[in-house]
C-alpha positions in Angstrom: 125.3 180.8 109.5 123.8 184.0 108.2 125.9 185.6 105.4 125.3 189.2 104.4 126.4 190.0 100.8 127.2 193.6 100.0 125.7 194.0 96.5 125.3 197.8 96.7 128.2 198.4 94.2 126.9 196.0 91.6 124.8 196.7 88.5 123.5 193.2 87.8 121.3 194.1 84.9 124.4 195.1 82.9 125.7 191.6 83.3 129.3 192.6 83.4 132.2 190.3 84.6 132.0 191.5 88.2 128.2 191.0 88.3 128.4 187.5 86.8 131.1 186.7 89.3 129.0 187.8 92.3 125.9 186.0 91.1 127.9 182.8 90.8 129.3 183.1 94.3 125.9 183.8 95.8 124.3 180.9 94.0 127.1 178.6 95.2 127.2 179.8 98.8 123.4 179.5 99.1 123.8 175.7 98.6 126.1 175.4 101.6 124.8 177.8 104.3 121.6 178.4 106.2 120.8 182.0 105.2 122.0 184.5 102.7 120.9 188.1 102.8 121.6 190.4 99.8 122.0 194.1 100.5 121.1 195.6 97.1 120.4 198.9 95.5 116.6 199.6 95.5 116.3 199.8 91.7 117.8 196.2 91.4 115.4 194.5 93.8 113.2 193.1 91.0 116.2 191.6 89.2 117.5 189.8 92.3 114.0 188.6 93.2 113.7 187.0 89.8 117.3 185.7 89.8 117.0 184.0 93.3 113.3 183.2 93.2 113.9 179.4 93.6 116.3 179.9 96.6 114.3 179.7 99.9 117.3 180.8 102.0 118.1 184.0 100.0 116.4 187.2 101.0 116.9 190.9 100.2 117.3 194.2 102.1 117.7 197.7 100.7 118.5 201.1 102.2 115.2 203.0 102.2 116.9 206.4 102.3 119.1 205.6 99.3 116.0 204.1 97.6 114.2 207.4 98.0 117.0 209.3 96.3 117.0 206.7 93.5 113.2 207.4 93.1 113.9 211.1 92.9 116.7 210.7 90.4 114.5 208.5 88.2 111.7 211.0 88.3 113.9 213.9 87.2 115.2 212.0 84.3 112.3 213.5 82.3 114.0 216.9 82.9 117.6 216.3 81.6 118.8 219.9 82.1 117.5 220.0 85.7 119.1 216.6 86.4 122.4 217.8 85.1 122.3 220.9 87.3 121.5 219.0 90.4 124.3 216.5 89.7 126.8 219.3 89.1 125.8 220.9 92.4 126.2 217.6 94.2 129.7 217.2 92.7 130.7 220.7 93.8 129.5 220.0 97.3 131.2 216.6 97.2 128.0 214.8 98.1 126.1 212.0 96.3 122.8 211.0 97.9 122.8 207.9 95.6 126.0 206.5 97.2 125.7 203.6 99.6 125.6 204.9 103.2 127.8 203.6 106.1 125.0 204.2 108.6 122.8 201.6 106.8 125.7 199.2 106.5 126.2 199.2 110.3 122.6 198.6 111.2 122.8 195.2 109.5 123.3 192.0 111.5 124.9 188.8 110.3 127.6 186.3 111.2 129.8 187.6 108.4 129.6 190.0 105.5 131.0 189.3 102.0 132.2 191.9 99.6 132.3 190.5 96.0 134.7 193.3 95.0 137.5 195.3 96.6 136.1 198.3 94.7 133.4 198.7 97.4 134.4 200.9 100.3 134.8 198.8 103.5 131.9 200.0 105.7 130.8 197.2 108.0 132.4 197.9 111.3 130.7 195.4 113.6 130.6 192.3 111.4 133.6 190.2 110.3 134.3 190.7 106.6 135.5 188.6 103.7 136.5 190.4 100.4 137.5 189.2 97.0 140.4 191.3 95.7 140.3 190.6 92.0 143.4 192.4 90.8 145.6 195.4 91.1 145.1 197.2 87.8 147.8 199.2 86.2 145.6 202.3 86.2 145.0 202.3 89.9 146.2 205.4 91.8 146.6 206.3 95.4 142.9 206.2 96.2 142.3 202.7 94.8 145.5 201.4 96.4 144.5 202.9 99.8 141.1 201.2 99.6 142.7 197.8 98.8 145.1 198.2 101.7 142.2 198.9 104.1 140.5 195.7 102.9 143.7 193.8 103.3 144.1 195.1 106.9 140.5 194.7 108.0 139.1 191.6 106.4 139.2 188.3 108.3 139.8 186.6 105.0 140.8 187.8 101.5 140.1 185.8 98.4 141.4 186.1 94.9 140.6 184.0 91.9 143.9 183.4 90.0 147.6 182.6 90.5 149.1 185.9 89.4 147.0 188.1 91.7 147.5 185.6 94.5 151.3 186.0 94.2 151.1 189.8 93.8 148.9 190.2 96.9 151.2 187.9 98.9 154.2 189.9 97.9 152.6 193.4 98.4 150.9 192.6 101.7 152.9 189.9 103.6 151.0 190.7 106.8 147.9 189.2 105.2 149.5 186.1 103.9 147.8 183.8 106.4 144.4 185.2 105.5 144.7 184.9 101.8 142.9 182.2 99.7 142.6 181.4 96.0 139.2 180.2 94.6 139.1 180.1 90.8 136.0 181.6 89.1 133.7 179.3 87.2 133.2 179.9 83.5 129.9 177.9 83.2 127.6 180.9 83.1 129.0 182.0 79.8 129.3 178.7 78.0 126.6 176.4 79.3 123.5 178.1 77.7 122.4 179.6 74.5 122.0 177.7 71.2 122.2 179.0 67.6 118.8 180.6 68.0 120.4 183.3 70.1 122.6 184.3 67.2 119.6 185.2 64.9 119.9 188.6 63.3 123.6 189.2 64.2 124.9 188.8 60.6 127.9 187.0 61.8 130.9 186.3 59.5 131.2 182.7 58.3 134.3 182.2 60.4 135.3 184.4 63.4 137.4 184.7 66.5 135.6 185.9 69.6 137.1 188.7 71.8 134.8 189.5 74.8 136.1 192.7 76.5 134.8 196.1 77.5 135.8 198.7 75.0 138.6 200.6 76.7 142.2 201.3 75.6 143.8 198.7 77.9 141.9 196.0 76.0 144.1 196.8 73.0 141.6 196.5 70.1 143.7 199.2 68.3 146.8 197.0 67.9 144.6 194.0 66.9 143.1 196.1 64.1 146.6 197.2 63.0 147.7 193.5 63.0 144.8 192.7 60.7 145.8 195.5 58.4 149.2 193.9 58.2 147.6 190.5 57.4 145.6 192.0 54.6 148.7 193.6 53.0 150.3 190.1 53.2 147.4 188.6 51.5 146.5 186.5 54.5 142.8 185.8 54.9 142.3 185.5 58.7 138.9 184.9 60.3 137.0 188.0 61.3 136.9 189.2 64.9 133.6 189.5 66.8 133.9 191.9 69.8 131.5 192.0 72.7 131.5 194.3 75.6 130.1 197.6 76.8 131.5 200.9 75.4 132.6 202.9 78.5 133.1 206.0 76.5 131.1 206.5 73.3 134.0 207.7 71.2 136.1 204.6 71.7 134.2 202.3 69.4 133.9 205.1 66.8 137.7 205.6 66.9 138.2 201.9 66.4 135.9 201.8 63.4 137.7 204.7 61.9 141.0 202.9 62.4 139.6 199.7 60.8 138.5 201.8 57.8 142.0 203.4 57.5 143.6 199.9 57.6 141.1 198.5 55.1 139.7 195.9 57.4 136.3 197.2 58.3 134.8 193.9 57.1 137.0 192.0 59.5 135.5 193.5 62.7 132.0 193.3 64.2 131.3 195.2 67.5 128.1 193.8 69.2 128.2 195.7 72.4 127.1 194.0 75.6 125.3 190.7 75.1 123.3 188.3 77.3 124.9 185.3 78.8 122.9 183.1 76.4 124.2 185.0 73.4 127.7 184.9 74.8 127.5 181.1 75.2 126.2 180.7 71.6 129.1 182.9 70.3 131.7 180.8 72.1 130.3 177.6 70.6 130.1 179.1 67.1 133.5 180.8 67.0 136.7 179.3 65.4 138.8 180.4 68.3 138.8 182.5 71.5 141.0 185.6 71.5 142.3 188.1 74.0 144.8 191.0 73.1 144.6 192.9 76.4 147.7 194.6 77.7 146.9 193.3 81.2 144.3 191.2 83.0 144.1 189.3 86.2 142.8 186.4 84.3 141.8 185.7 80.7 138.1 184.9 79.9 139.1 183.7 76.5 141.3 181.0 78.1 138.8 179.6 80.6 135.6 180.1 78.7 137.1 179.3 75.3 138.6 176.1 76.6 135.4 175.1 78.3 133.7 175.4 74.9 136.6 173.3 73.4 138.0 176.2 71.3 141.6 177.0 70.5 143.0 180.1 72.2 145.2 182.9 71.1 146.2 185.5 73.7 148.5 188.3 74.9 151.8 187.1 76.3 151.4 188.5 79.7 152.3 186.9 83.1 148.7 186.5 84.3 147.7 184.7 81.1 150.7 182.3 81.3 149.8 181.6 85.0 146.2 181.1 84.1 147.0 178.7 81.2 149.4 176.8 83.4 146.8 176.3 86.1 144.7 174.3 83.7 147.6 172.9 81.6 146.5 174.5 78.4 148.6 175.2 75.3 147.8 178.7 74.2 149.2 180.6 71.2 150.8 183.8 72.6 151.7 187.1 71.0 153.2 190.4 72.1 150.2 192.7 72.5 152.4 195.8 72.1 153.7 194.7 68.7 151.2 194.6 65.8 153.7 192.8 63.6 154.2 190.0 66.1 150.5 189.8 66.6 150.1 189.4 62.8 152.8 186.7 62.7 151.1 184.7 65.5 147.6 185.1 64.1 148.9 183.7 60.8 150.6 180.8 62.6 147.5 180.2 64.8 145.2 180.1 61.7 147.4 177.5 60.0 147.8 175.4 63.2 144.4 175.4 64.9 144.3 171.6 65.4 146.9 171.2 68.2 145.6 174.2 70.1 142.0 172.9 69.7 143.1 169.4 70.9 144.8 171.0 74.0 141.6 172.8 74.8 139.5 169.7 74.5 141.9 167.8 76.8 141.7 170.6 79.4 138.0 171.2 79.2 137.1 168.6 81.9 139.5 170.3 84.3 138.1 173.7 83.6 134.6 172.4 84.2 135.6 171.1 87.6 135.5 174.7 88.7 131.8 175.1 88.8 129.3 176.9 91.0 129.2 174.1 93.5 133.0 174.1 93.8 133.1 177.9 94.3 130.2 177.7 96.8 131.9 175.0 98.9 135.2 177.0 99.0 133.6 180.3 99.9 131.3 178.7 102.5 134.4 177.2 104.2 136.1 180.6 104.2 133.1 182.5 105.4 132.6 180.1 108.4 136.2 180.5 109.3 136.0 184.3 109.1 132.8 184.3 111.2 134.6 182.3 113.9 132.3 179.4 113.4 135.0 176.9 112.1 138.7 176.4 112.0 140.7 177.6 109.0 140.0 175.2 106.1 142.5 172.4 106.0 142.8 172.9 102.2 144.0 176.5 102.5 145.0 178.4 100.6 143.7 176.5 97.5 141.4 173.5 97.2 142.3 171.3 94.2 139.1 170.0 92.6 138.7 166.3 93.4 138.8 165.1 89.8 141.3 162.9 88.0 141.4 165.3 85.1 142.7 168.2 87.2 146.4 168.8 86.4 149.1 169.3 89.0 150.2 172.9 88.4 153.4 172.5 90.3 155.1 174.4 93.1 156.0 177.4 90.9 152.5 178.7 91.4 153.5 179.5 95.0 150.3 177.9 96.3 150.9 175.0 98.6 147.9 172.6 98.6 
């Protein structure tokens, strides 16, 4: 089977969550199929060549027309004013030569094409498609919802990673129920590498909680800072918080630092920005606990990655987080992310009762590690063969329980019938 992977909407050198996900799926699938072709942006070719150098069945293609415009765009970077004018003209004309082109997509040949993200416009008209729909985010408008619907209507198979999105997609798009699968995402890339040497020069606090999240309002750093202000006024000495993740808008981190100063807790927060997977792994293994205070997520990195590293977890009390914790049978300390006072109460409780939460994580760690690249690759390969018409629907659909005695039985309330 020849699998084409649409990587044209990815920015792998930024090592974001979506990019890490796609690389894990590609690595896994390559171990189960004959040929994998990655359709990539021309500037990213060297990265993919290095990443998959040891995979004899993985090759690359790239749109030469789009690549030419990337070359032009890179050349005019030395003239910022001219570049800005050209981009503004393009916006006014509603044209973007850097955008992936449908003509190129439809010249490709494969048994099946895989979209690692629903954020990419469905463009392949002559090849069966499989798409991963990660989540329906609260900020999505009509445009984003229309794009998801078109994927749900056109894809031969739709995959999501976690119980809450699985239920939501089933409820919203009942016509696609028989084509919907759940394949959990591995956490191994962010916890399996990176020793203490990767923490050199970071000036980390002696004890800290780790919060890995892009810096945007929905991630709710602001209420976490307010909660720490309350803890300080109570005289509670909670561990500091180390935050990783890109700053989407430059003023967000500055505003958070101003808030921390106003609350008198500047010394309790360290913003590292985007870090390598090796450094992320080292941070997980060095932290006192994994934390997530987001208002909404499809899944919680702190739960899966923190547990994989054997760390206690404290997290927003939101439905996706409870479903994620239940999937792996993990005891998590929950708080109301909209209420800094409740957050402070639970942070104080958590700090005084780390042991039972840590023990729960250690018990669940083996189950979390069952979801590795090989497991993902096997599941996705089965789905891709089915979508390509080369095999029957997998007998394990919609969810394959890892074959390991440590895996818990999540029960029927997940609405996933094994």
